[in-house]
C-alpha positions as CSV (number, residue, x, y, z in Angstrom):
1,X,12.6,18.0,-20.8
2,X,10.1,20.8,-20.1
3,X,12.7,22.4,-17.9
4,X,14.7,23.4,-21.0
5,X,11.9,25.2,-22.7
6,X,10.0,26.6,-19.7
7,X,10.3,30.5,-19.8
8,X,12.1,30.8,-16.5
9,X,13.4,34.3,-17.2
10,X,10.0,35.7,-18.0
11,X,8.3,34.2,-14.9
12,X,11.1,35.4,-12.6
13,X,10.9,38.9,-14.1
14,X,7.1,39.1,-13.7
15,X,7.2,37.8,-10.1
16,X,9.9,40.3,-9.2
17,X,8.0,43.3,-10.7
18,X,4.7,42.1,-9.0
19,X,6.4,42.2,-5.6
20,X,8.2,45.5,-6.2
21,X,11.6,43.8,-6.2
22,X,14.5,44.7,-8.6
23,X,14.3,42.3,-11.6
24,X,17.3,40.0,-11.2
25,X,17.2,38.9,-14.9
26,X,17.5,42.5,-16.0
27,X,20.4,43.1,-13.6
28,X,22.2,40.1,-14.9
29,X,21.8,41.2,-18.5
30,X,23.1,44.6,-17.6
31,X,26.1,43.0,-16.0
32,X,26.9,40.9,-19.0
33,X,26.9,44.1,-21.2
34,X,30.2,45.1,-19.5
35,X,32.0,42.1,-20.8
36,X,32.7,40.4,-24.1
37,X,30.3,37.7,-25.3
38,X,31.2,34.4,-23.7
39,X,30.4,30.9,-25.0
40,X,30.4,29.5,-21.4
41,X,28.7,31.1,-18.4
42,X,30.8,32.1,-15.4
43,X,32.9,29.1,-14.3
44,X,31.2,26.9,-11.7
45,X,34.3,26.9,-9.6
46,X,34.2,30.7,-9.3
47,X,30.4,30.6,-8.5
48,X,30.8,27.9,-5.9
49,X,33.7,29.7,-4.2
50,X,31.8,33.0,-4.2
51,X,28.6,31.4,-2.9
52,X,30.5,29.6,0.0
53,X,32.4,32.8,0.8
54,X,29.3,35.0,1.1
55,X,27.3,32.3,2.8
56,X,29.8,32.4,5.5
57,X,29.6,36.2,5.4
58,X,25.8,36.0,6.0
59,X,26.4,33.8,9.0
60,X,28.9,36.3,10.3
61,X,26.4,39.1,9.9
62,X,23.9,37.1,12.0
63,X,26.4,36.0,14.7
64,X,29.0,38.7,15.3
65,X,27.7,42.2,15.4
66,X,25.2,41.8,18.2
67,X,27.6,39.5,20.2
68,X,30.6,41.8,20.4
69,X,31.0,40.8,24.1
70,X,32.4,37.5,22.9
71,X,36.1,36.9,22.3
72,X,36.4,36.9,18.6
73,X,39.4,36.2,16.2
74,X,41.9,38.9,15.5
75,X,40.3,40.2,12.3
76,X,36.9,40.7,13.9
77,X,38.4,42.5,16.9
78,X,40.1,44.9,14.6
79,X,37.6,45.2,11.7
80,X,34.7,45.9,14.1
81,X,36.6,48.4,16.2
82,X,35.7,52.0,15.2
83,X,39.0,53.3,16.6
84,X,41.1,51.0,14.5
85,X,42.5,51.6,11.0
86,X,40.9,48.3,10.0
87,X,37.4,49.4,10.8
88,X,34.8,48.9,8.0
89,X,31.3,50.4,8.4
90,X,28.7,47.6,8.0
91,X,25.7,49.7,6.9
92,X,24.3,48.0,3.8
93,X,26.9,45.3,3.6
94,X,24.8,42.1,3.4
95,X,27.7,39.9,4.3
96,X,30.5,40.5,6.8
97,X,33.8,39.0,5.7
98,X,37.5,39.3,6.5
99,X,38.8,42.1,4.2
100,X,41.6,43.5,6.4
101,X,43.6,40.7,8.0
102,X,43.5,37.7,5.8
103,X,46.8,36.4,7.2
104,X,47.5,32.9,8.4
105,X,50.3,30.4,8.2
106,X,50.0,26.7,7.4
107,X,51.9,24.1,9.4
108,X,52.3,20.4,8.3
109,X,54.6,17.7,7.2
110,X,55.4,16.6,3.7
111,X,52.8,14.6,1.8
112,X,50.1,14.9,4.4
113,X,47.1,16.8,3.1
114,X,45.9,18.2,6.4
115,X,47.3,21.7,6.8
116,X,46.3,23.4,10.1
117,X,46.4,27.2,9.9
118,X,47.5,29.7,12.5
119,X,46.3,33.3,12.5
120,X,48.4,36.4,13.5
121,X,47.5,35.9,17.2
122,X,48.0,32.2,17.5
123,X,44.4,31.0,16.9
124,X,44.7,27.4,15.6
125,X,42.3,26.0,13.0
126,X,43.4,22.3,12.9
127,X,41.1,21.2,10.0
128,X,40.1,22.7,6.7
129,X,37.3,25.2,7.4
130,X,36.8,24.0,11.0
131,X,36.4,25.3,14.5
132,X,39.5,26.6,16.3
133,X,41.5,26.5,19.5
134,X,42.6,29.6,21.3
135,X,44.6,30.1,24.5
136,X,44.2,32.8,27.2
137,X,45.5,33.7,30.6
138,X,42.7,34.7,33.0
139,X,42.7,35.6,36.7
140,X,39.5,35.6,38.7
141,X,39.9,39.3,39.6
142,X,41.9,40.4,36.6
143,X,44.0,41.3,34.7
144,X,43.4,39.0,31.7
145,X,45.3,38.2,28.5
146,X,43.4,37.5,25.3
147,X,45.8,37.5,22.4
148,X,43.2,38.5,19.8
149,X,42.7,41.7,21.7
150,X,46.3,42.4,22.6
151,X,48.7,44.8,20.9
152,X,51.8,43.1,22.4
153,X,52.1,40.0,20.3
154,X,55.2,38.7,18.5
155,X,55.0,35.8,16.0
156,X,57.7,34.0,14.1
157,X,58.4,30.8,12.1
158,X,60.6,28.2,13.6
159,X,62.3,26.1,10.8
160,X,64.7,24.1,13.0
161,X,62.6,21.0,13.0
162,X,60.3,21.5,10.1
163,X,57.7,24.2,10.4
164,X,56.3,25.6,13.6
165,X,54.6,28.9,14.3
166,X,55.6,30.5,17.6
167,X,53.4,33.2,19.1
168,X,54.3,35.2,22.2
169,X,51.6,37.4,23.8
170,X,52.3,39.8,26.7
171,X,49.9,41.4,29.2
172,X,50.2,43.1,32.6
173,X,52.4,40.7,34.6
174,X,51.8,37.7,32.3
175,X,53.1,36.1,29.2
176,X,51.7,33.4,27.0
177,X,53.8,31.4,24.5
178,X,52.4,28.9,22.0
179,X,54.2,26.7,19.5
180,X,52.1,25.0,16.9
181,X,53.4,22.3,14.5
182,X,52.5,18.9,13.0
183,X,54.3,15.6,13.6
184,X,53.8,12.1,12.5
185,X,52.8,9.5,15.1
186,X,52.5,5.9,13.9
187,X,51.3,6.9,10.4
188,X,49.0,9.6,11.6
189,X,49.6,13.3,11.4
190,X,49.1,15.0,14.7
191,X,48.8,18.7,15.3
192,X,50.5,19.8,18.4
193,X,49.8,23.0,20.4
194,X,52.4,23.6,23.0
195,X,51.6,26.3,25.6
196,X,53.6,28.0,28.4
197,X,52.0,30.5,30.7
198,X,53.9,32.8,33.1
199,X,52.2,35.1,35.6
200,X,53.3,37.2,38.5
201,X,50.2,36.2,40.4
202,X,47.9,33.2,40.5
203,X,45.9,32.8,37.3
204,X,44.5,30.2,34.9
205,X,45.7,29.0,31.6
206,X,42.7,28.5,29.4
207,X,42.4,26.3,26.3
208,X,39.3,27.6,24.6
209,X,37.3,25.9,21.9
210,X,35.9,28.5,19.4
211,X,33.1,28.1,16.8
212,X,35.0,30.2,14.2
213,X,38.2,30.5,12.2
214,X,39.9,33.3,10.3
215,X,37.0,33.4,7.8
216,X,34.2,33.5,10.4
217,X,31.7,31.2,12.0
218,X,32.3,27.4,11.9
219,X,29.7,25.4,13.7
220,X,30.1,23.4,16.9
221,X,27.0,21.5,17.9
222,X,28.3,19.0,20.4
223,X,31.2,18.8,22.8
224,X,31.8,16.2,25.5
225,X,34.6,15.1,27.8
226,X,36.3,11.8,27.1
227,X,39.4,9.7,28.0
228,X,39.3,10.3,31.8
229,X,38.7,14.1,31.4
230,X,41.8,14.5,29.2
231,X,40.0,15.0,25.9
232,X,37.2,16.7,24.1
233,X,35.1,15.0,21.5
234,X,33.9,17.6,19.0
235,X,30.8,17.1,16.8
236,X,31.4,13.3,17.2
237,X,34.1,13.6,14.7
238,X,37.3,15.0,16.1
239,X,39.3,14.6,19.3
240,X,41.3,17.2,21.2
241,X,43.7,15.6,23.8
242,X,45.4,17.3,26.8
243,X,48.5,15.8,28.3
244,X,47.0,16.0,31.8
245,X,43.5,16.5,33.2
246,X,42.3,20.1,33.6
247,X,41.4,21.4,37.1
248,X,38.1,22.7,35.7
249,X,36.0,22.5,32.5
250,X,33.3,24.9,31.4
251,X,30.7,24.7,28.6
252,X,28.2,27.1,27.1
253,X,25.7,27.1,24.3
254,X,24.8,30.1,22.2
255,X,21.8,31.4,24.3
256,X,24.0,31.6,27.4
257,X,26.7,33.6,25.8
258,X,30.4,33.0,25.4
259,X,32.2,30.6,27.7
260,X,34.7,33.4,28.7
261,X,32.0,35.1,30.6
262,X,31.1,31.9,32.6
263,X,34.6,30.6,33.3
264,X,34.2,30.6,37.1
265,X,30.5,29.7,37.3
266,X,30.2,26.4,39.3
267,X,29.1,23.5,37.0
268,X,29.1,19.7,36.9
269,X,28.5,19.6,33.1
270,X,30.5,17.2,31.1
271,X,29.1,18.0,27.7
272,X,27.1,20.5,25.8
273,X,24.7,20.5,22.8
274,X,23.9,23.7,20.9
275,X,21.1,23.8,18.3
276,X,22.5,27.0,16.8
277,X,26.0,25.5,16.4
278,X,27.9,28.1,18.4
279,X,28.8,26.0,21.4
280,X,32.0,27.0,23.3
281,X,34.1,25.2,25.8
282,X,37.1,25.9,28.0
283,X,39.6,23.8,29.9
284,X,41.2,25.6,32.9
285,X,44.7,24.8,34.2
286,X,45.9,26.5,37.3
287,X,49.1,28.7,37.1
288,X,50.9,29.5,40.3
289,X,52.6,32.9,40.8
290,X,56.1,33.0,39.2
291,X,55.9,29.3,38.2
292,X,55.6,28.7,34.5
293,X,52.9,26.2,33.5
294,X,53.5,24.0,30.4
295,X,50.7,22.2,28.5
296,X,50.6,20.1,25.4
297,X,47.4,19.7,23.3
298,X,47.3,17.1,20.5
299,X,44.8,16.9,17.7
300,X,45.0,13.7,15.5
301,X,44.6,14.6,11.9
302,X,44.3,12.2,8.9
303,X,46.1,9.1,7.9
304,X,49.3,9.1,5.7
305,X,48.7,9.6,2.0
306,X,50.1,7.1,-0.4
307,X,51.7,7.8,-3.7
308,X,50.2,6.7,-7.0
309,X,52.5,3.6,-7.2
310,X,51.2,2.4,-3.8
311,X,54.5,3.0,-1.9
312,X,54.5,5.4,1.1
313,X,55.5,8.8,0.1
314,X,58.3,10.8,1.8
315,X,57.5,12.0,5.2
316,X,60.5,13.7,6.8
317,X,61.6,17.2,6.0
318,X,65.2,16.2,5.4
319,X,64.0,13.6,2.8
320,X,61.5,16.0,1.1
321,X,64.1,18.8,0.7
322,X,67.0,16.5,-0.2
323,X,69.0,18.0,-3.1
324,X,67.3,21.4,-3.1
325,X,69.0,24.6,-4.2
326,X,70.7,26.2,-1.3
327,X,70.8,30.0,-0.9
328,X,73.6,31.7,0.9
329,X,73.3,35.5,1.2
330,X,74.0,38.0,4.0
331,X,70.4,39.2,4.1
332,X,68.7,37.2,6.9
333,X,65.2,38.3,5.8
334,X,65.6,37.2,2.2
335,X,67.1,33.9,3.2
336,X,64.3,33.2,5.8
337,X,61.7,34.0,3.1
338,X,63.4,31.6,0.7
339,X,63.5,28.8,3.2
340,X,59.9,29.4,4.2
341,X,58.8,29.5,0.5
342,X,60.5,26.1,-0.1
343,X,58.5,24.6,2.7
344,X,55.3,26.2,1.5
345,X,55.8,24.7,-2.0
346,X,56.5,21.3,-0.4
347,X,53.4,21.4,1.8
348,X,51.2,22.5,-1.1
349,X,52.2,19.6,-3.3
350,X,51.2,16.5,-1.3
351,X,50.1,14.6,-4.4
352,X,48.5,17.3,-6.5
353,X,49.4,20.9,-6.1
354,X,47.3,23.9,-4.9
355,X,47.8,27.5,-4.2
356,X,46.8,27.7,-0.5
357,X,45.9,25.7,2.6
358,X,42.4,27.1,2.9
359,X,40.7,29.5,0.4
360,X,42.6,28.0,-2.6
361,X,43.0,24.4,-1.6
362,X,42.1,23.0,-5.0
363,X,43.8,22.4,-8.3
364,X,44.1,25.1,-11.0
365,X,46.4,24.8,-14.0
366,X,47.4,28.4,-13.7
367,X,48.7,28.2,-10.1
368,X,50.1,24.8,-10.8
369,X,52.3,26.1,-13.6
370,X,54.0,28.6,-11.4
371,X,54.3,26.4,-8.3
372,X,55.7,23.5,-10.3
373,X,58.1,25.8,-12.1
374,X,59.5,27.0,-8.7
375,X,59.8,23.5,-7.4
376,X,61.7,22.6,-10.6
377,X,64.0,25.6,-10.3
378,X,64.7,24.7,-6.7
379,X,65.8,21.2,-7.6
380,X,62.7,19.4,-6.2
381,X,61.8,17.7,-9.5
382,X,60.5,14.5,-8.0
383,X,57.5,16.3,-6.6
384,X,56.9,17.9,-10.0
385,X,57.0,14.5,-11.8
386,X,54.3,12.9,-9.8
387,X,52.0,15.9,-10.3
388,X,52.6,15.9,-14.1
389,X,51.6,12.2,-14.2
390,X,48.1,13.4,-13.4
391,X,47.9,15.9,-16.3
392,X,46.7,13.4,-19.0
393,X,43.9,12.3,-16.7
394,X,42.8,15.9,-16.3
395,X,42.5,16.4,-20.0
396,X,39.1,16.1,-21.7
397,X,38.6,14.1,-24.9
398,X,38.6,17.3,-27.0
399,X,42.1,18.1,-25.7
400,X,41.1,20.7,-23.1
401,X,43.2,20.6,-19.9
402,X,40.4,21.2,-17.6
403,X,40.3,22.7,-14.1
404,X,37.5,25.2,-14.7
405,X,35.3,26.3,-17.6
406,X,36.5,29.3,-19.6
407,X,40.2,28.9,-18.5
408,X,41.6,29.3,-22.0
409,X,45.2,29.7,-20.7
410,X,45.2,26.2,-19.1
411,X,46.4,24.3,-22.2
412,X,49.3,26.6,-22.7
413,X,50.3,26.4,-19.0
414,X,50.0,22.6,-18.9
415,X,52.1,22.1,-22.0
416,X,54.7,24.7,-21.0
417,X,55.4,23.2,-17.6
418,X,55.6,19.7,-19.1
419,X,58.3,21.0,-21.5
420,X,60.1,22.9,-18.7
421,X,60.3,19.7,-16.7
422,X,62.0,17.9,-19.5
423,X,64.2,20.9,-20.3
424,X,65.5,21.5,-16.8
425,X,65.9,17.8,-15.9
426,X,67.3,16.6,-19.2
427,X,64.8,13.7,-19.2
428,X,62.8,12.5,-22.2
429,X,59.1,13.2,-22.2
430,X,57.0,10.3,-21.1
431,X,55.6,8.2,-24.0
432,X,52.3,8.3,-22.2
433,X,52.2,12.0,-22.8
434,X,52.1,11.7,-26.6
435,X,48.3,11.7,-27.1
436,X,47.9,14.5,-24.5
437,X,50.4,16.6,-26.2
438,X,48.8,16.2,-29.6
439,X,45.3,16.7,-28.3
440,X,46.4,19.7,-26.2
441,X,48.1,21.4,-29.2
442,X,45.2,20.8,-31.6
443,X,42.8,22.2,-29.0
444,X,44.7,25.5,-29.0
445,X,44.6,25.7,-32.8
446,X,40.9,24.9,-33.0
447,X,39.9,27.4,-30.3
448,X,41.4,30.4,-32.1
449,X,39.0,32.9,-33.7
450,X,39.3,32.9,-37.5
451,X,41.9,35.4,-38.5
452,X,40.0,36.4,-41.6
453,X,37.6,38.4,-39.5
454,X,38.2,42.2,-39.6
455,X,38.1,42.6,-35.8
456,X,40.9,43.4,-33.3
457,X,40.6,39.9,-31.8
458,X,41.1,38.1,-35.1
459,X,43.2,35.0,-34.7
460,X,43.1,35.2,-30.9
461,X,41.5,32.8,-28.4
462,X,37.8,33.4,-27.5
463,X,36.7,35.7,-24.8
464,X,37.0,34.0,-21.4
465,X,37.6,34.6,-17.7
466,X,41.3,33.8,-18.0
467,X,43.2,34.9,-14.9
468,X,40.0,36.1,-13.3
469,X,41.8,38.9,-11.5
470,X,42.1,40.7,-14.8
471,X,38.4,41.6,-15.0
472,X,35.2,40.6,-16.8
473,X,35.4,38.0,-19.6
474,X,37.4,39.3,-22.6
475,X,39.9,38.4,-25.3
476,X,42.9,38.5,-23.0
477,X,46.4,38.6,-24.4
478,X,47.4,36.6,-21.3
479,X,45.6,33.6,-22.8
480,X,47.1,34.1,-26.2
481,X,50.7,34.3,-25.0
482,X,50.2,31.1,-23.1
483,X,48.7,29.6,-26.2
484,X,51.7,30.4,-28.3
485,X,54.0,29.0,-25.6
486,X,51.9,25.9,-25.3
487,X,52.1,25.2,-29.0
488,X,55.9,25.7,-29.0
489,X,56.2,23.4,-26.0
490,X,54.1,20.7,-27.6
491,X,56.3,20.9,-30.7
492,X,59.5,20.5,-28.7
493,X,58.2,17.5,-26.8
494,X,56.7,15.7,-29.8
495,X,60.0,16.3,-31.7
496,X,61.8,14.5,-28.9
497,X,59.3,11.7,-29.1
498,X,60.1,11.4,-32.8
499,X,56.9,13.0,-34.2
500,X,58.5,15.5,-36.5
501,X,55.4,16.1,-38.6
502,X,53.2,17.1,-35.6
503,X,56.1,19.2,-34.2
504,X,56.5,21.2,-37.5
505,X,52.7,21.7,-37.6
506,X,52.5,23.1,-34.1
507,X,55.5,25.4,-34.7
508,X,53.8,26.8,-37.8
509,X,50.6,27.3,-35.8
510,X,52.5,29.0,-33.0
511,X,54.2,31.4,-35.5
512,X,50.9,32.2,-37.1
513,X,49.3,32.7,-33.6
514,X,52.1,35.1,-32.6
515,X,51.6,37.1,-35.9
516,X,47.9,37.5,-35.1
517,X,48.8,38.8,-31.6
518,X,51.3,41.3,-33.2
519,X,48.7,42.5,-35.6
520,X,46.2,43.0,-32.9
521,X,48.7,44.9,-30.7
522,X,49.6,47.2,-33.7
523,X,46.0,47.8,-34.4
524,X,45.3,48.7,-30.8
525,X,48.4,51.0,-30.5
526,X,47.4,52.9,-33.7
527,X,43.7,53.1,-32.8
528,X,44.2,54.4,-29.3
529,X,47.6,56.2,-29.7
530,X,48.9,54.4,-26.6
531,X,52.2,52.7,-25.6
532,X,52.2,49.4,-23.9
533,X,50.0,46.3,-24.1
534,X,46.5,46.5,-22.6
535,X,44.9,43.4,-21.1
536,X,42.8,42.9,-24.3
537,X,42.3,44.7,-27.6
538,X,39.0,46.1,-26.1
539,X,40.6,47.6,-23.0
540,X,42.4,50.8,-22.4
541,X,45.6,50.7,-20.4
542,X,44.8,49.8,-16.8
543,X,46.1,47.5,-14.0
544,X,44.9,44.5,-16.0
545,X,47.8,45.1,-18.4
546,X,49.9,43.2,-15.8
547,X,48.7,40.0,-17.6
548,X,50.3,41.0,-20.9
549,X,53.8,41.0,-19.2
550,X,53.6,37.2,-19.6
551,X,55.2,37.7,-23.1
552,X,58.3,38.6,-21.2
553,X,58.0,36.7,-18.0
554,X,57.9,33.8,-17.7
555,X,57.4,32.9,-21.4
556,X,60.2,35.0,-23.0
557,X,58.3,35.3,-26.2
558,X,59.5,38.9,-26.6
559,X,63.1,40.0,-26.3
560,X,64.2,41.7,-23.0
561,X,64.3,45.1,-24.6
562,X,61.0,44.9,-26.6
563,X,59.4,48.3,-26.3
564,X,56.0,46.9,-25.8
565,X,57.1,45.0,-22.7
566,X,59.1,48.0,-21.3
567,X,56.3,50.5,-22.1
568,X,53.8,48.3,-20.3
569,X,56.1,47.9,-17.3
570,X,56.7,51.7,-17.2
571,X,53.0,52.4,-17.3
572,X,52.3,50.0,-14.4
573,X,55.1,51.5,-12.4
574,X,53.8,55.1,-13.0
575,X,50.1,54.4,-12.5
576,X,49.6,51.2,-10.6
577,X,52.1,51.1,-7.7
578,X,51.4,51.8,-4.1
579,X,54.1,51.8,-1.4
580,X,56.5,50.1,-3.8
581,X,54.1,47.3,-4.7
582,X,51.8,46.6,-7.7
583,X,48.3,47.6,-6.8
584,X,45.6,45.7,-8.7
585,X,42.4,47.7,-8.4
586,X,40.4,45.0,-10.3
587,X,38.7,42.5,-7.9
588,X,41.8,42.1,-5.6
589,X,41.9,45.9,-4.8
590,X,45.2,45.3,-3.0
591,X,48.9,45.2,-3.4
592,X,49.9,41.9,-5.0
593,X,53.3,40.5,-4.0
594,X,53.5,37.9,-6.8
595,X,52.4,40.3,-9.5
596,X,54.9,42.9,-8.2
597,X,57.6,40.2,-8.8
598,X,56.4,39.7,-12.3
599,X,57.2,43.4,-13.0
600,X,60.5,42.9,-11.2
601,X,61.4,39.9,-13.5
602,X,60.7,41.9,-16.6
603,X,63.0,44.7,-15.3
604,X,65.6,42.2,-14.4
605,X,65.7,40.8,-17.9
606,X,66.0,44.3,-19.3
607,X,69.0,45.1,-16.9
608,X,66.9,47.8,-15.2
609,X,68.1,48.0,-11.6
610,X,64.7,49.3,-10.4
611,X,63.8,45.7,-10.0
612,X,65.8,45.7,-6.7
613,X,63.4,48.1,-5.1
614,X,60.4,46.0,-6.0
615,X,62.0,42.9,-4.5
616,X,62.8,44.8,-1.3
617,X,59.1,46.0,-1.1
618,X,57.8,42.5,-1.5
619,X,60.1,41.3,1.3
620,X,58.6,44.1,3.5
621,X,55.0,42.9,2.7
622,X,55.7,39.4,4.1
623,X,54.1,38.5,7.4
624,X,56.3,37.8,10.5
625,X,56.0,34.1,9.6
626,X,57.5,34.7,6.1
627,X,54.3,34.3,4.1
628,X,52.3,36.6,1.8
629,X,48.5,36.8,1.4
630,X,47.3,37.0,-2.2
631,X,46.8,40.8,-1.8
632,X,47.9,43.2,0.9
633,X,45.7,45.9,2.3
634,X,47.5,49.2,1.7
635,X,46.7,50.6,5.1
636,X,46.5,47.6,7.5
637,X,49.2,45.7,5.7
638,X,47.1,42.6,6.3
639,X,45.6,40.4,3.7
640,X,42.6,41.7,1.9
641,X,42.0,39.0,-0.8
642,X,42.3,35.3,-1.3
643,X,44.3,32.9,0.8
644,X,46.3,34.3,3.7
645,X,49.2,31.9,2.9
646,X,49.6,32.1,-0.9
647,X,51.6,29.5,-2.7
648,X,52.0,31.5,-6.0
649,X,53.6,34.3,-4.0
650,X,56.0,31.8,-2.4
651,X,56.8,30.4,-5.8
652,X,57.7,33.8,-7.2
653,X,60.1,34.5,-4.3
654,X,61.9,31.2,-5.1
655,X,62.0,32.0,-8.8
656,X,63.2,35.6,-8.1
657,X,66.1,34.3,-5.9
658,X,67.1,31.8,-8.5
659,X,67.0,34.2,-11.4
660,X,69.2,36.7,-9.4
661,X,72.0,34.1,-9.6
662,X,71.3,32.2,-12.8
663,X,68.7,32.6,-15.6
664,X,68.6,31.7,-19.3
665,X,68.1,33.8,-22.4
666,X,67.6,31.6,-25.4
667,X,70.8,29.5,-25.6
668,X,72.7,31.6,-23.1
669,X,73.1,31.5,-19.3
670,X,73.2,34.8,-17.5
671,X,74.9,34.8,-14.1
672,X,74.7,37.1,-11.1
673,X,72.6,39.7,-12.9
674,X,70.3,40.2,-9.9
675,X,72.8,40.4,-7.0
676,X,72.0,43.2,-4.7
677,X,75.0,45.5,-4.4
678,X,74.5,45.8,-0.7
679,X,75.3,42.1,-0.4
680,X,78.9,42.8,-1.6
681,X,79.7,45.1,1.3
682,X,80.9,42.2,3.4
683,X,83.5,39.4,3.0
684,X,81.3,36.3,3.0
685,X,80.6,34.5,-0.3
686,X,77.2,34.4,-1.9
687,X,76.0,31.1,-3.3
688,X,73.0,29.4,-5.0
689,X,72.8,25.9,-6.3
690,X,72.9,23.3,-7.5
691,X,70.3,25.0,-9.8
692,X,68.8,23.0,-12.7
693,X,69.3,24.7,-16.1
694,X,68.6,23.5,-19.7
695,X,72.3,22.7,-20.0
696,X,72.8,20.9,-16.6
697,X,72.9,21.7,-12.9
698,X,74.9,24.7,-11.9
699,X,76.1,26.2,-8.7
700,X,77.1,29.9,-8.7
701,X,79.3,31.6,-6.1
702,X,80.0,35.3,-5.8
703,X,83.0,36.3,-3.6
704,X,83.6,39.9,-2.7
705,X,87.3,40.9,-2.9
706,X,87.4,44.6,-1.9
707,X,87.0,46.6,-5.1
708,X,86.9,43.4,-7.1
709,X,84.4,40.5,-7.2
710,X,85.0,36.9,-8.2
711,X,82.2,34.9,-9.8
712,X,82.8,31.2,-10.0
713,X,80.5,28.3,-11.1
714,X,80.6,24.6,-11.0
715,X,78.5,22.6,-13.4
716,X,77.5,19.2,-14.6
717,X,77.0,20.0,-18.3
718,X,74.9,17.5,-20.2
719,X,76.5,18.6,-23.5
720,X,78.6,21.4,-25.0
721,X,79.3,24.2,-22.6
722,X,76.7,26.9,-23.2
723,X,77.5,30.6,-23.8
724,X,77.7,32.3,-20.4
725,X,77.5,36.0,-19.6
726,X,78.3,37.4,-16.2
727,X,76.3,40.6,-15.6
728,X,76.9,41.6,-12.0
729,X,75.2,45.0,-11.4
730,X,77.8,47.8,-11.1
731,X,80.6,45.7,-12.7
732,X,81.8,45.2,-16.3
733,X,79.9,42.6,-18.2
734,X,82.1,39.6,-19.0
735,X,81.7,36.6,-21.5
736,X,84.1,33.9,-20.3
737,X,85.6,31.4,-22.7
738,X,84.1,27.8,-22.7
739,X,87.0,26.4,-20.6
740,X,86.7,29.1,-17.9
741,X,84.7,28.6,-14.7
742,X,85.7,31.8,-12.9
743,X,86.0,35.5,-13.7
744,X,87.2,38.5,-11.8
745,X,85.1,41.6,-12.2
746,X,86.1,45.3,-11.9
747,X,83.7,47.9,-10.7
748,X,82.4,50.3,-13.3
749,X,83.7,53.8,-12.5
750,X,80.9,56.4,-12.6
């Protein structure tokens, strides 16, 4: 017990001063003064992630900068090159991390948790945070082809048989092609690296084992040959198999330098041990002049996951995507991005749901709400159902839906997505949810600050880290809007379960909560003479105001033409956009594709055609494999923050495409309001569906007919036909009669 009362801060401060070191306690207290008082310290998840990230950065600092004669991954080759736009001076940077090319693409198969990642030059990292495999073409007297150093590289996503990343690298008189995917083999997922080397002269195809990945150093201590010289055993844990024996093998430990410099040194070694953990190895396969050489490398991954009911979960792509909403549009890029996004959402929901294959491969309610909503809107509700079954188990006894401390938006997000599931599928809420709904709603009410206090945050949720990209802990409106939505969602679900009393209580609480937000916003607007909604009552307008748009999208708490929403969007468009994308200069310091689409969704609801330009910009920010990093570097156009294959961004693209064809406003369906006019300059029909809606599944088809356009829909209504409005941009708005399922539209003459 003495640990609790021992004066640690005093002792640490005295030791620091005695040794002439900056007092860390004083620094931390200064840092806390920039934020609002917080009842919990910084969330452990954030601290853990930050410590791991910068610990890797320290290893990079020690390993890379004085070993630049090694072959390093693409981001290092560029970020350390003083002639490259990606160059970052290292100077007083204690840690060296990837801040310019955080781009990778995951491959996998449905319901297997292992997700190998591939970087922009084909570097394969088969396991989470593991070593990698690279491929080179080397001739004994030159020239050589190292893809991470090459400017002539093309990469694409092959969706014909699932997901495969294809990388083609070209050098003088040589070409290297790799195809990386994952397949199932007797219940085990196997990552496959298919290679083809073509050379005009005799050379060697090299499979190189590398002690790093797209984040930096990843240790290899032991490598040895096995299976008749057709496999490597790595760290006594993983196997890399070749479909034929190599003509030569080479090994090196850290003190002897990189294997690439010793490829042709005679050796009889069959294994290597490196105390430092930077062992490298190479398998050499002879390539004859003008004779392509093919090679298949296999890396067994993990065993098949089982679903919660003990039955094997779906494995094939055709099964996993069965019944999904199909998109037919004449824009091949948009369509490819949609298909890639669907597969991303499928890969990232193998049992639980996470926002990325590497940096963000863990559960957060915030990310889950958006990913699950996109899965729902794409017609993949079975995947959503099995994730929702875990929500009550994630709830603490006090009602808090927990994924990290201080995440005051999580209860609203959990309750909202549960309600959206029932709304879009037409199913009754699970009786097992009853207690979780009641506890979750009461938690929101209890957490609110007393509204009798004469402060701008009266009646709001406490200061917290919220969506941590908004800035230091504060009384964020983002949390509050989600809280209101959560209370309303709990009321709806409990009413359907027959608990009218609890439903009425939560509706009153939600109305009271929204009144408190309105009063806070009015007080801030008058006190600072500003338009728009800041991130919190204690912030001026800045890029963090993006969080306050949640009142319009996705929650629709405010009407589409609410001036507070539109003024906030206008401010962001004027002050916070770079190259057509929303630039968040807090923490991310990059262009955010998914937040750009949040602004686009607000504009779409308002009938503001500027949203089209934002959607086009986001498409341009996608990688050649159809993925987005969390944030895009404004100069390199590579990733500069978070996961290089971001699930939330994929979710927003799916939701954007869906809402362009069909979206709801209260008790009304709005059709075709986001159709790009450029898509109508050709004769082929556009189509989306069958799309789940609160009224039943709906398929929308738009047929260009010269100066006219036909909009037709087929539906499986679960009740009375809802009110429908067809708002095709550039055409007269039409409200068809209940018995109609097709309208002809005339262009508006300007």
